[in-house]
DOKOL-124006 format. One line per field, with one value per residue: x, y, z of N, C-alpha, C, O in turn; residue in one letter. Coordinates in nm, 2 decimals. Layout:
<recs>
n_u = [X,...]
n_v = [Y,...]
n_w = [Z,...]
ca_u = [X,...]
ca_v = [Y,...]
ca_w = [Z,...]
c_u = [X,...]
c_v = [Y,...]
c_w = [Z,...]
o_u = [X,...]
o_v = [Y,...]
o_w = [Z,...]
residu = [A,...]
</recs>
This chain:
<recs>
n_u = [8.43,8.57,8.69,8.96,8.94,9.18,9.29,9.31,9.44,9.47,9.52,9.40,9.40,9.11,8.98,8.98,9.05,8.92,8.99,8.85,8.95,8.77,8.67,8.40,8.21,7.96,7.63,7.72,7.82,7.85,7.95,7.97,8.07,7.98,8.20,8.39,8.42,8.44,8.32,8.27,8.12,8.09,8.04,8.23,8.40,8.39,8.31,8.13,8.25,8.30,8.38,8.48,8.54,8.65,8.75,8.90,8.91,9.13,9.03,8.72,8.47,8.28,7.96,7.76,7.85,8.05,8.10,8.01,8.11,8.04,8.20,8.31,8.55,8.61,8.56,8.48,8.55,8.50,8.57,8.48,8.66,8.58,8.73,8.95,9.26,9.59,9.59,9.79,9.83,9.59,9.46,9.33,9.47,9.81,10.14,10.19,9.99,9.73,9.82,9.65,9.61,9.71,9.89,9.77,9.94,9.88,9.72,9.80,9.95,10.15,10.18,10.24,10.23,9.96,9.66,9.41,9.23,9.15,9.19,8.92,8.88,8.65,8.42,8.13,7.99,7.75,7.52,7.56,7.48,7.45,7.39,7.22,7.05,7.11,7.34,7.58,7.47,7.53,7.78,8.04,8.15,8.26,8.49,8.70,9.00,9.08,9.00,8.85,8.64,8.83,9.06,9.24,9.34,9.58,9.78,10.07,10.10,10.23,10.53,10.58,10.47,10.58,10.87,11.10,11.14,11.41,11.46,11.61,11.96,11.99,12.25,12.43,12.51,12.75,12.87,12.93,13.14,13.46,13.68,13.95,14.03,14.22,14.29,14.33,14.64,14.65,14.67]
n_v = [10.46,10.56,10.43,10.48,10.39,10.26,10.49,10.52,10.66,10.78,11.00,11.18,11.41,11.52,11.38,11.20,10.93,10.76,10.52,10.34,10.12,9.89,9.57,9.40,9.58,9.71,9.91,10.12,10.47,10.73,11.04,11.33,11.65,11.97,12.15,12.00,11.83,11.51,11.24,10.93,10.66,10.38,10.02,9.74,9.41,9.12,9.22,9.46,9.71,10.06,10.28,10.59,10.88,11.19,11.38,11.67,11.77,11.86,12.07,12.20,11.99,11.80,11.70,11.56,11.41,11.24,10.90,10.61,10.28,10.02,9.78,9.41,9.40,9.68,10.04,10.21,10.52,10.74,11.05,11.34,11.59,11.97,12.17,12.09,11.97,11.91,11.83,11.92,11.76,11.53,11.62,11.97,12.08,12.18,12.02,11.72,11.42,11.25,10.94,10.72,10.77,10.73,10.70,10.54,10.31,10.14,10.27,10.50,10.76,10.96,11.33,11.37,11.12,11.06,10.96,10.99,10.74,10.47,10.14,9.99,9.72,9.61,9.67,9.87,10.14,10.26,10.23,10.28,10.55,10.64,10.52,10.28,9.99,9.78,9.79,9.62,9.54,9.59,9.49,9.29,9.03,8.82,8.91,8.92,8.81,8.49,8.15,7.98,7.70,7.59,7.64,7.46,7.34,7.42,7.37,7.16,6.83,6.66,6.46,6.34,6.11,5.89,5.88,5.72,5.74,5.75,5.63,5.84,5.71,5.60,5.63,5.50,5.65,5.54,5.47,5.71,5.86,5.81,5.96,6.12,6.37,6.64,6.81,7.15,7.30,7.46,7.78]
n_w = [12.06,11.74,11.46,11.21,10.87,10.66,10.38,10.03,9.73,9.45,9.13,8.82,8.56,8.52,8.76,9.08,9.25,9.49,9.75,10.03,10.26,10.35,10.48,10.44,10.49,10.65,10.65,10.54,10.46,10.26,10.20,10.00,9.92,9.75,9.82,9.84,10.08,10.20,10.34,10.54,10.66,10.86,10.95,11.07,11.07,11.34,11.58,11.47,11.48,11.49,11.23,11.10,10.87,10.79,10.54,10.39,10.10,9.87,9.66,9.52,9.39,9.19,9.26,9.11,8.90,9.01,9.14,9.31,9.43,9.65,9.75,9.82,9.97,9.99,9.96,9.65,9.52,9.23,9.20,9.07,8.94,9.00,8.85,8.58,8.60,8.79,9.12,9.42,9.66,9.78,10.00,10.17,10.34,10.46,10.51,10.66,10.57,10.74,10.89,10.78,10.52,10.21,9.89,9.63,9.45,9.27,9.08,9.00,8.85,8.68,8.56,8.31,8.21,8.17,8.05,8.06,8.13,8.32,8.41,8.54,8.60,8.50,8.63,8.64,8.66,8.59,8.73,8.99,9.08,9.36,9.68,9.69,9.76,9.64,9.57,9.45,9.21,8.95,8.87,8.68,8.72,8.59,8.44,8.58,8.69,8.80,8.96,8.80,8.64,8.47,8.56,8.70,8.47,8.35,8.50,8.56,8.53,8.78,8.83,9.09,9.17,9.06,9.14,9.34,9.71,9.90,10.25,10.53,10.65,10.99,11.23,11.48,11.80,11.88,11.67,11.52,11.43,11.30,11.29,11.38,11.60,11.71,11.98,12.06,12.16,12.51,12.59]
ca_u = [8.51,8.54,8.85,8.95,9.01,9.31,9.21,9.40,9.39,9.52,9.44,9.40,9.36,9.00,8.92,9.01,9.03,8.95,8.93,8.83,8.97,8.73,8.66,8.30,8.18,7.80,7.57,7.81,7.75,7.97,7.88,8.05,7.98,8.08,8.30,8.52,8.40,8.43,8.29,8.26,8.09,8.01,8.08,8.28,8.43,8.31,8.25,8.10,8.34,8.26,8.47,8.45,8.63,8.63,8.87,8.87,8.98,9.22,8.97,8.58,8.42,8.15,7.93,7.69,7.97,8.12,8.02,8.06,8.08,8.06,8.23,8.31,8.65,8.65,8.44,8.56,8.46,8.55,8.56,8.50,8.70,8.50,8.79,9.05,9.39,9.64,9.62,9.94,9.78,9.48,9.41,9.39,9.58,9.97,10.20,10.18,9.87,9.72,9.88,9.60,9.58,9.82,9.90,9.74,10.04,9.86,9.62,9.89,9.98,10.24,10.14,10.31,10.19,9.79,9.58,9.27,9.16,9.22,9.12,8.84,8.85,8.52,8.32,8.01,7.95,7.64,7.39,7.61,7.51,7.43,7.42,7.13,7.03,7.15,7.48,7.67,7.40,7.58,7.93,8.04,8.24,8.36,8.58,8.80,9.08,9.04,8.98,8.71,8.61,8.91,9.18,9.37,9.39,9.71,9.89,10.12,10.09,10.37,10.54,10.63,10.45,10.72,11.00,11.13,11.22,11.48,11.49,11.76,11.98,12.04,12.38,12.42,12.59,12.88,12.94,12.90,13.23,13.61,13.76,14.04,14.03,14.32,14.27,14.44,14.70,14.60,14.78]
ca_v = [10.55,10.52,10.44,10.53,10.29,10.31,10.51,10.49,10.79,10.83,11.11,11.20,11.54,11.53,11.33,11.17,10.79,10.75,10.35,10.29,10.00,9.84,9.48,9.34,9.67,9.72,10.05,10.21,10.60,10.79,11.16,11.46,11.77,12.02,12.22,11.89,11.75,11.33,11.18,10.82,10.61,10.23,9.93,9.60,9.30,9.06,9.31,9.55,9.85,10.17,10.35,10.73,10.93,11.29,11.44,11.77,11.72,11.99,12.17,12.17,11.89,11.78,11.55,11.52,11.33,11.16,10.79,10.52,10.18,9.97,9.62,9.33,9.45,9.82,10.13,10.28,10.62,10.80,11.19,11.44,11.75,12.08,12.24,11.98,12.02,11.83,11.89,11.91,11.65,11.49,11.73,12.06,12.12,12.17,11.92,11.56,11.37,11.13,10.78,10.64,10.82,10.66,10.69,10.40,10.34,10.08,10.32,10.63,10.79,11.07,11.38,11.33,10.99,11.04,10.94,10.98,10.64,10.37,9.98,9.97,9.59,9.57,9.75,9.95,10.24,10.32,10.17,10.33,10.70,10.65,10.40,10.21,9.87,9.67,9.85,9.53,9.47,9.60,9.43,9.19,8.91,8.72,8.99,8.91,8.69,8.43,8.04,7.94,7.59,7.51,7.70,7.39,7.27,7.48,7.31,7.06,6.71,6.60,6.30,6.29,5.97,5.80,5.87,5.66,5.80,5.64,5.68,5.84,5.60,5.65,5.62,5.46,5.76,5.48,5.47,5.86,5.93,5.74,6.02,6.15,6.52,6.66,6.92,7.25,7.33,7.59,7.86]
ca_w = [11.98,11.62,11.43,11.08,10.78,10.56,10.21,9.95,9.64,9.30,9.06,8.69,8.56,8.57,8.87,9.19,9.26,9.64,9.76,10.15,10.24,10.49,10.41,10.49,10.56,10.70,10.67,10.47,10.38,10.17,10.14,9.93,9.90,9.61,9.84,9.89,10.21,10.20,10.46,10.55,10.83,10.87,11.06,11.01,11.19,11.43,11.68,11.47,11.53,11.40,11.14,11.05,10.82,10.72,10.43,10.31,9.97,9.80,9.58,9.52,9.31,9.08,9.31,9.04,8.79,9.08,9.14,9.42,9.43,9.76,9.71,9.95,10.05,10.01,9.91,9.56,9.46,9.14,9.24,8.95,9.01,8.96,8.77,8.55,8.67,8.88,9.25,9.46,9.74,9.83,10.13,10.14,10.49,10.45,10.60,10.64,10.57,10.87,10.86,10.72,10.41,10.15,9.75,9.56,9.33,9.15,9.01,9.02,8.68,8.67,8.46,8.17,8.12,8.18,7.90,8.12,8.15,8.44,8.42,8.68,8.62,8.46,8.70,8.57,8.77,8.55,8.82,9.11,9.14,9.51,9.80,9.71,9.84,9.52,9.55,9.38,9.09,8.80,8.87,8.61,8.81,8.46,8.38,8.70,8.68,8.93,8.96,8.71,8.64,8.42,8.63,8.71,8.35,8.33,8.63,8.46,8.64,8.86,8.84,9.20,9.23,8.98,9.22,9.47,9.81,10.01,10.40,10.53,10.70,11.08,11.28,11.63,11.87,11.90,11.54,11.46,11.33,11.38,11.24,11.53,11.62,11.80,12.05,12.01,12.30,12.54,12.64]
c_u = [8.53,8.68,8.83,9.03,9.09,9.21,9.34,9.38,9.50,9.45,9.48,9.39,9.23,8.94,9.01,8.97,9.05,8.88,8.95,8.84,8.91,8.64,8.50,8.21,8.01,7.79,7.68,7.74,7.86,7.88,8.00,7.98,8.07,8.19,8.42,8.54,8.38,8.42,8.24,8.22,8.03,8.11,8.14,8.35,8.33,8.25,8.16,8.15,8.30,8.37,8.39,8.56,8.55,8.74,8.81,8.96,9.04,9.16,8.83,8.62,8.31,8.07,7.82,7.76,8.04,8.04,8.09,8.01,8.12,8.09,8.26,8.41,8.68,8.50,8.53,8.49,8.56,8.49,8.57,8.55,8.60,8.59,8.92,9.18,9.46,9.64,9.76,9.94,9.65,9.41,9.39,9.48,9.70,10.01,10.16,10.07,9.87,9.77,9.77,9.52,9.69,9.82,9.87,9.83,9.99,9.79,9.71,9.95,10.07,10.15,10.17,10.27,10.01,9.74,9.46,9.19,9.26,9.10,9.08,8.80,8.70,8.39,8.21,7.96,7.81,7.52,7.44,7.62,7.51,7.45,7.32,7.12,7.10,7.29,7.58,7.62,7.46,7.73,7.94,8.16,8.34,8.46,8.72,8.90,9.05,9.04,8.87,8.75,8.75,9.06,9.30,9.39,9.53,9.81,9.93,10.11,10.19,10.38,10.63,10.60,10.54,10.84,11.02,11.20,11.31,11.50,11.60,11.82,12.04,12.18,12.34,12.55,12.72,12.94,12.95,13.01,13.38,13.71,13.81,14.06,14.16,14.29,14.38,14.49,14.65,14.69,14.77]
c_v = [10.48,10.52,10.46,10.42,10.36,10.36,10.54,10.60,10.80,10.94,11.12,11.34,11.58,11.46,11.23,11.04,10.76,10.59,10.36,10.18,9.92,9.69,9.44,9.46,9.65,9.88,10.14,10.35,10.67,10.96,11.30,11.56,11.85,12.11,12.11,11.84,11.61,11.31,11.01,10.75,10.46,10.13,9.81,9.54,9.24,9.14,9.43,9.68,9.95,10.26,10.49,10.82,11.07,11.36,11.58,11.78,11.89,12.06,12.11,12.05,11.86,11.66,11.49,11.41,11.23,11.02,10.70,10.38,10.08,9.81,9.54,9.38,9.59,9.90,10.22,10.39,10.72,10.94,11.30,11.54,11.85,12.15,12.13,12.07,11.91,11.92,11.83,11.77,11.65,11.59,11.87,12.13,12.09,12.06,11.78,11.51,11.29,11.01,10.69,10.69,10.79,10.69,10.55,10.40,10.23,10.15,10.49,10.62,10.93,11.18,11.39,11.22,10.97,11.09,10.93,10.86,10.55,10.25,9.96,9.78,9.53,9.62,9.85,10.02,10.32,10.31,10.23,10.46,10.69,10.54,10.32,10.07,9.76,9.73,9.75,9.49,9.49,9.55,9.32,9.12,8.85,8.78,8.98,8.80,8.62,8.25,8.00,7.78,7.49,7.58,7.60,7.29,7.33,7.45,7.19,6.93,6.71,6.49,6.28,6.13,5.85,5.77,5.80,5.76,5.73,5.72,5.69,5.74,5.68,5.59,5.62,5.58,5.69,5.49,5.58,5.87,5.85,5.84,6.10,6.31,6.58,6.80,7.05,7.31,7.48,7.68,7.95]
c_w = [11.86,11.55,11.27,10.99,10.70,10.43,10.15,9.81,9.54,9.22,8.89,8.67,8.59,8.71,8.95,9.22,9.43,9.69,9.94,10.18,10.37,10.44,10.49,10.56,10.55,10.73,10.62,10.41,10.37,10.13,10.10,9.86,9.78,9.68,9.86,10.00,10.18,10.29,10.46,10.69,10.78,10.97,11.00,11.15,11.27,11.54,11.62,11.51,11.43,11.34,11.09,11.01,10.79,10.66,10.38,10.19,9.91,9.73,9.57,9.38,9.27,9.12,9.20,8.93,8.87,9.13,9.26,9.43,9.59,9.71,9.86,10.03,10.05,9.92,9.80,9.50,9.35,9.18,9.11,9.01,8.92,8.85,8.71,8.61,8.77,9.03,9.32,9.57,9.73,9.93,10.10,10.27,10.40,10.52,10.57,10.65,10.70,10.82,10.77,10.58,10.31,9.99,9.73,9.43,9.25,9.07,8.98,8.87,8.69,8.58,8.35,8.08,8.11,8.05,7.95,8.13,8.25,8.38,8.52,8.64,8.58,8.53,8.62,8.68,8.71,8.63,8.97,9.16,9.29,9.57,9.80,9.74,9.75,9.47,9.41,9.23,8.97,8.80,8.77,8.68,8.71,8.42,8.48,8.67,8.81,8.89,8.91,8.70,8.55,8.45,8.64,8.57,8.33,8.41,8.54,8.61,8.67,8.84,8.96,9.24,9.16,9.04,9.31,9.58,9.91,10.13,10.43,10.66,10.87,11.16,11.42,11.69,11.88,11.79,11.46,11.38,11.43,11.33,11.38,11.51,11.73,11.88,12.02,12.13,12.36,12.61,12.76]
o_u = [8.51,8.77,8.73,9.14,9.09,9.11,9.45,9.26,9.62,9.33,9.58,9.36,9.21,8.83,9.11,8.84,9.15,8.76,9.06,8.75,8.98,8.55,8.50,8.15,7.95,7.87,7.70,7.64,7.95,7.78,8.08,7.89,8.18,8.28,8.53,8.65,8.27,8.50,8.17,8.28,7.95,8.22,8.10,8.37,8.21,8.14,8.12,8.08,8.26,8.44,8.28,8.65,8.43,8.84,8.70,9.08,8.99,9.23,8.81,8.71,8.22,8.08,7.80,7.68,8.08,7.92,8.21,7.89,8.23,8.01,8.24,8.38,8.78,8.40,8.62,8.38,8.67,8.37,8.68,8.50,8.55,8.53,8.99,9.19,9.38,9.68,9.82,10.03,9.58,9.29,9.44,9.54,9.70,9.93,10.11,10.01,9.97,9.76,9.81,9.41,9.78,9.70,9.92,9.81,10.06,9.79,9.64,9.98,9.99,10.06,10.09,10.27,9.95,9.76,9.38,9.07,9.38,8.99,9.15,8.69,8.65,8.28,8.26,7.89,7.76,7.42,7.36,7.70,7.60,7.53,7.30,7.23,7.15,7.34,7.64,7.68,7.44,7.80,7.85,8.27,8.45,8.54,8.82,8.86,8.99,9.08,8.78,8.86,8.77,9.15,9.41,9.45,9.61,9.93,9.86,10.11,10.27,10.28,10.74,10.67,10.57,10.91,10.95,11.29,11.26,11.53,11.69,11.75,12.12,12.20,12.27,12.65,12.82,13.06,12.98,13.00,13.40,13.82,13.73,14.10,14.17,14.25,14.49,14.41,14.63,14.79,14.86]
o_v = [10.36,10.59,10.46,10.37,10.48,10.31,10.57,10.61,10.84,10.97,11.07,11.39,11.66,11.52,11.17,11.03,10.74,10.56,10.39,10.11,9.89,9.71,9.47,9.44,9.60,9.96,10.25,10.36,10.68,10.98,11.35,11.57,11.82,12.14,12.15,11.80,11.60,11.37,10.98,10.77,10.44,10.15,9.77,9.58,9.28,9.11,9.51,9.75,9.93,10.32,10.49,10.85,11.07,11.39,11.59,11.81,12.00,12.17,11.99,12.02,11.92,11.55,11.37,11.32,11.13,11.03,10.72,10.35,10.10,9.74,9.59,9.42,9.63,9.86,10.29,10.38,10.77,10.95,11.32,11.59,11.83,12.19,12.07,12.18,11.84,12.03,11.73,11.69,11.74,11.63,11.91,12.23,12.01,12.00,11.74,11.54,11.28,10.99,10.60,10.65,10.87,10.70,10.45,10.47,10.22,10.11,10.58,10.52,11.02,11.14,11.46,11.20,10.87,11.19,10.86,10.88,10.56,10.26,9.92,9.74,9.43,9.59,9.90,9.97,10.42,10.38,10.21,10.50,10.76,10.46,10.27,10.02,9.66,9.72,9.80,9.43,9.40,9.59,9.25,9.18,8.82,8.71,9.04,8.70,8.67,8.23,7.97,7.74,7.37,7.56,7.62,7.19,7.24,7.49,7.12,6.95,6.75,6.42,6.22,6.06,5.74,5.67,5.84,5.84,5.66,5.84,5.61,5.71,5.78,5.47,5.70,5.60,5.76,5.51,5.57,5.89,5.85,5.81,6.13,6.36,6.52,6.89,7.04,7.36,7.58,7.64,8.01]
o_w = [11.85,11.59,11.21,11.01,10.67,10.39,10.20,9.79,9.57,9.24,8.84,8.77,8.68,8.75,8.89,9.22,9.48,9.67,9.98,10.16,10.46,10.36,10.61,10.66,10.46,10.79,10.68,10.35,10.45,10.05,10.17,9.78,9.73,9.61,9.90,10.03,10.12,10.36,10.36,10.79,10.69,11.03,10.89,11.27,11.28,11.59,11.71,11.59,11.31,11.42,11.05,11.08,10.77,10.73,10.33,10.20,9.92,9.72,9.58,9.30,9.32,9.07,9.20,8.89,8.81,9.14,9.29,9.44,9.64,9.66,9.98,10.14,10.11,9.87,9.84,9.44,9.38,9.21,9.06,9.11,8.81,8.75,8.80,8.64,8.83,9.05,9.28,9.57,9.69,9.92,9.99,10.25,10.31,10.58,10.46,10.76,10.77,10.69,10.70,10.54,10.34,9.96,9.78,9.33,9.14,8.96,8.94,8.81,8.71,8.52,8.29,7.95,8.05,7.98,7.88,8.14,8.27,8.33,8.61,8.66,8.63,8.50,8.52,8.77,8.77,8.60,9.06,9.24,9.35,9.53,9.91,9.73,9.80,9.35,9.31,9.15,8.89,8.70,8.78,8.68,8.74,8.36,8.45,8.62,8.90,8.78,8.99,8.73,8.56,8.37,8.62,8.57,8.29,8.39,8.47,8.74,8.59,8.82,8.95,9.31,9.20,9.01,9.40,9.55,10.00,10.13,10.40,10.75,10.88,11.14,11.47,11.64,11.90,11.79,11.34,11.26,11.55,11.34,11.47,11.41,11.84,11.81,11.96,12.21,12.29,12.68,12.80]
residu = [M,S,R,H,P,E,V,K,W,A,Q,R,V,D,K,V,Y,I,T,V,Q,L,A,D,S,K,N,A,K,V,D,L,T,P,E,G,I,F,T,F,S,G,S,A,G,A,E,D,R,Q,Y,E,L,K,L,E,L,F,D,K,V,N,V,E,E,S,K,I,N,V,G,V,R,S,I,F,C,V,V,Q,K,A,E,N,G,W,W,K,R,L,L,C,G,E,G,K,P,P,H,Y,V,K,V,D,W,D,K,W,V,D,E,D,E,D,D,G,E,L,D,L,G,G,M,D,F,S,K,F,G,G,M,G,A,D,A,M,G,G,M,D,F,S,K,F,G,G,M,G,D,D,A,M,D,D,I,D,E,S,D,D,E,E,Q,E,V,S,K,P,V,E,Q,D,A,G,E,A,S,T,E,K,K,E,A,A,P,S,T]
</recs>
């Protein structure tokens, strides 16, 4: 039995961003038809569980202009719309989308704020037309934030070594409290 990976999406007037969240995927296969049928299959995890997905997108797409990037944590697709325009939703079916399809709020832009560009974090899709063996070959990791050699230089030195810490004083049970307490009268 196969499972469904989590899918996040966002759009611009001319394209749709689809991210299949599946860390360490193996044998990932993505297919896109001009009619807007998006399919994914792959395996992941220690037990090599099979994941499959078939989405019928809201409208037709331009397969030749669409791009795919298979990464370590996810499969990122830039799907070019056949006709420019804002889609009402990702999928063609009316009603609530499946539980595994979610809006990608990190990439989402409202219609009136769309300038057409998305910061792709330095990913170069020019070498990612399909699902070739060197799918990670064109990615420049130097543009990603992270822990470089000098990342620790920014952390202030702690002065904890110079402070003395005193050990808490323990009290005997007999010396615990000499304060007298009166019992409340019972009624």
